[in-house]
C-alpha positions as CSV (number, residue, x, y, z in Angstrom):
1,M,101.1,81.2,87.0
2,D,98.3,82.9,89.0
3,D,94.8,82.2,87.7
4,T,93.1,85.2,89.3
5,E,90.9,87.2,87.1
6,I,91.9,90.9,86.4
7,Q,89.0,93.2,87.2
8,L,88.6,95.8,84.4
9,F,87.0,99.2,84.7
10,T,86.5,101.1,81.5
11,L,86.1,104.9,81.8
12,P,83.5,106.5,79.6
13,G,84.3,109.0,76.8
14,V,83.1,111.9,78.9
15,F,84.2,111.4,82.4
16,D,82.5,113.3,85.2
17,V,85.0,113.9,88.0
18,D,82.0,114.5,90.4
19,A,81.3,110.8,90.0
20,M,84.7,109.7,91.5
21,D,82.8,108.1,94.4
22,E,81.6,105.4,92.1
23,L,85.2,104.7,90.8
24,R,86.6,104.8,94.3
25,E,84.0,102.3,95.6
26,W,84.7,100.0,92.6
27,L,88.5,100.2,93.1
28,S,88.1,99.4,96.8
29,N,86.0,96.3,96.1
30,A,88.1,95.2,93.2
31,L,91.4,95.5,95.1
32,E,90.1,93.0,97.7
33,I,89.6,90.5,94.9
34,G,92.9,90.9,93.2
35,E,94.5,92.7,90.3
36,I,92.7,95.7,88.5
37,Q,93.1,97.4,85.2
38,I,91.6,100.9,84.4
39,N,91.1,101.6,80.7
40,G,91.0,105.4,80.0
41,A,91.5,105.1,76.2
42,E,88.0,106.3,75.4
43,V,88.2,109.5,77.6
44,T,88.1,112.6,75.4
45,R,86.8,115.1,77.9
46,L,86.6,115.6,81.7
47,V,83.7,117.5,83.2
48,T,82.7,118.8,86.6
49,N,80.0,120.7,88.3
50,A,82.4,122.3,90.7
51,L,82.5,126.1,90.8
52,C,85.9,127.9,91.0
53,Y,86.4,131.4,92.3
54,W,89.6,133.2,91.4
């Protein structure tokens, strides 16, 4: 059995999609180490500052 530690990233209850750079950087670094697990159980709302024009 492999003894590598699984890297855990827990998303906050209110997740700002404009902060995806932080998640992408963490994932990139964590994948170099080994396995990862993302916990989104606490997410109740996604927010963004992006403007949409229809």
